[in-house]
N, C-alpha and C positions, 0 to 999 in steps of 0.2 A: 489749596485744593484746585482752584480754577487754573493756576499755572500748570499743576500736574496733569489736569485733564487736557489742556491744550498741548502740552508736551507729548502726551500719549496719543492723542487723536491726529495731530498734525505735525508737530515737531518743535523742539526748543527754540528754533529760529523764528517761529511765528509770533505775532503780536495780537493782543485781544482787548476788547472793551465790553463790559457787561454792567448793567445797572444793578444796584444793590438795594436791599431793604424793601423789596417788593415780592409779591407771591409768585408771579410768573415772569421773570426777567427776560428781557431781550438783549441780544448781544451781536458783536461782530468779531470775527477772527480774520486776520490779514498776514499774508506772507511779506508785506511791505510795512514800514513803520507807520504807526498811527501818530500823527502830529498834533491832533486835537480831537476830543470827543465830548459828548454831552448828551443831555436828554431834553426832549421837547414833550410837553404835557399833552397826554391824550385826554381830551375833555370829556370823554365818555366813560372812563374806567379809572379805578383807583389802584389797581394792583399791578400796573405795568405802564410804561410810557414808550414814546418812540426813542430809539437809541441811534445816535449817529456817530460815525467816525470819519475823520478827514484823513485820507491815507496818502502818503508820499510815494506814489507809483513812479516808475522811470518816466522821464519826459518833463515837459514844462508845466503840465496841468495836474492837479491833484484830483483824486477820486473821492467822492463823498458816498459812503455806504450807509443806508439807513434800514434798521431791522424793526419791523412792525408786527403786531398781532392784533387784528381787529376782532371786534366782538361777534358773537353768535346771535346777539339779541334781535337783529332784523337788518334788512337792507337799508333803512333810513338811518339807523344808529351808525352803520358802517360808512355811509355817505358823509355823515357829520365828522366822523374821524378823518376820513380821507381829505375832506375839505380843510380841516385844520392843518393836516400834514402838509398839503400843497402850499398853504400860506406860510408855514414855517420855512419850507424849502425856498420859496420865492423871496423871503426876507433875508435868510441867512446864507444860502449857498451861492457863490459868485457864478454868474452865468457862463463864464469861461472854463469853469471846472467840470469834470465828469460827474454824473450822479447815477446810483443805482438804489432802487428800493426793492427790498425782498421780505418775504415771510409769510406768515399764515393770515390770509385775508378773510377766510371763512365765507367765501363768495359762493352763492348758489349757481350763479351763471356769469359768464364772461361779459354780459350786457349790464350787469348791475351799476347803479349810479355812481358808486364809490370808484369804479374803474374810470368812468368819465371824468370824476373829479380829479383823479391823479393824472388824467391825460393832459392837465395843464402844466405838469412838470416833467412827465415821463412818457415814452412812446408805448401805448397800450395796444397797437395794432397786431394782428397776426402776421405770420405764423407764430405759434406757441410751442413750447416743448412738448413732446409726447413720448410714450414708451414705444417699444419695438413694433407693437401692433397699431400704432397710431392714435392711442388713446391719451388724451391730455388731461383727463381728470385725475385729481390728487388725493381725494379723501379715501378712507379706508375701503369703502365699497365701490370706488372708482366711478362715481356718478356725478361728482361736483368738482369744480376747479378751485379748490381751497387756497392753493399755495402758488405764489408768483415771484418772479424775479424780472424787474422792469428797469430798463436803461432809459436815459434821457436822449433827446435828439442828437446830441453830440457824440454819445457813446454807442448808440445803436449801430451806426455804420461799421463799427469795429467788431461786431459779433462775428464769431468764427464757429465752425463746427466742433461739437464735442466728440472727441475721439476715445473710444473704449476698446482696448484690444484691437481687433481688425475692423471694428464697426465704427461708423461715422454718422453723427446725427447733426444735420446742418441747422436745425432750428432749436437745438438743445434736447435734453433728456429728461423725461420723468422716470425715476428709478423705483420699481417695485420689485423687490427681491423674490416675491412670489412667482414672478412671470419672467424675470430677466434671464436670458441665456446667452452664452455660458456664464454661469455665476462665478466661475473662477476668475473671470476678467475683472471683478470688482471685490476680489478678496480683500479683507477677511469677512466680508458681508455673508450672511447665511440666509438660506431660503425662508427661514422663519422670522427674520428680522422685521419685515413689513407687516407681519401678522402678530407681532408681539402684544401682550396685554396693554390695553388703552391706546395702542397706536392708532392714530387718526390721520396721518399724513404720509405721503410719499415724498421722496427727495426730488427737487427741481434743480436742474444743472444747465447753466449757460456758460459759454466761454467767450472771451474777448481777446484779440490780439491787437494791442496798440502800437502803432509803428511810428509815432511821433518822436 
């Protein structure tokens, strides 16, 4: 079923890693081969973990992609999760490799302590992705920055503009189908997708062009 989903959503040439046996699994999909993957324990929650994939991108350095889902319980809990994640990264990810951490952080503000904790291993500084109106919030009500894609200091200089149709977004894009225009540029997305029942998050897109 997972293979069929990836084939339909991305293509049969894509690779994926997803945790199993948990209620709310994290995962990574990659256009390049995943040469190693695994799980790091989230010390605050039992129904999911931190999922990592080491990806053999073109060039001499690998890319580590980490998928996370922090708790809604409070800023202090999220800080504990982020601190643990930063320790895992420092222990396991070679400093010469590229790193990206993405997912649902459930943050109420960009100044939360968990972002500071992750700043030990990724670049958390602005500018951040935003929609066409400059709104960077990503929850359903567009009032909080729930969702993040963060690169380390080695990868951040390779960030490139996200190009959609004739438009270009130098800092990345928050995609809300309720407001994006022209919607045909992101087909087959529909205007109702970001307002689907139980939908709580907008898509966050960054692009990187690695020239090594």
